[in-house]
N, C-alpha and C positions, 0 to 999 in steps of 0.2 A: 730649722726650717726644712720642710720636705723639698727634695730636689724637683718634685713635680710642680711645685709652686714657683719655680724659677722660669721666667719667660725664655722660650727658645724660638729662634727664627727658623721657620720651615725650610727656607732656602739654604740655611747652613747645613742641613742634613740631606738636602736634595730630595726630600720626600714631598714637599709642597706641590710640585708639579704633577704628582700622581693622583692628587685628590681634588675634588671640587671645593671642599672646605676643610680647614684644619682648625681644631678647637684646642686652645692652650689653657690648661687649668689655672695658670697664673692670671689669665685675662678674664675667665668666666667666674672665678671665685670659688669653685668647688673642685675637689680632687677625687679620683677613684678611691674607694668604692662607693662614695656617696651617690645615691640614686639621683640627687638633684643635678649632678654633672651630666648624667646620661639624659635626664629629662630636658635639660637646657639644649642639648644637641638635637633631640627629637623635635622640640618646639622650633628651634631655629631653622631646621631643614623641612619642617612641616611633614614629618614622616611618622608612621606608626611603628611601634616596637618591632613588629614582624618584618618590617622593610629594611632593617639594618642588621648588622652582624658585629659582634665584639669578641675579640680574642686578646688574651694576655697570658704571660708566663707565670703570673701570680694568681693562684686560685682565689685568694682573698679579694682581689680587685674585680672579680667577676660578679660579686654579690649584688651590687647595685643594679647592674644591667639585667641580671636574672630576675630580680625583684620586679622590674618593669615589664618583663616578658620579652626582652631582647634575646634572640638566639645567641648563645655564648659558646666559646671553645677555650679550654685550658691548653695553651700552647706548650708543647714539649718537643715536638719534632716537625719539620716542614711537611713531611708526607702526610701526617695526621691532619695538619691544617688544610692541606690541599683537599683531602677527603671531606673534611667538614665544610669547606667552601662549595663543594659540588653537591652537597645534600640539599 
């Protein structure tokens, strides 16, 4: 079983309070890079692909988001991510 399919409590990582919504692959039924996972998030938030941003340290996991037209960033270092977020 993929570790991405194991439910995680956002409060256990202290990340949940930083986001309006958190989507858990184990709950929605699709994992990255499946485009359906990203489409589920877009539909749930009623947002267009250009209104969100996705970053991951695995280039393979960016494919589904990119297919839908979501702006992506392959994370390698924090400074590059900061630059990508300001573009």
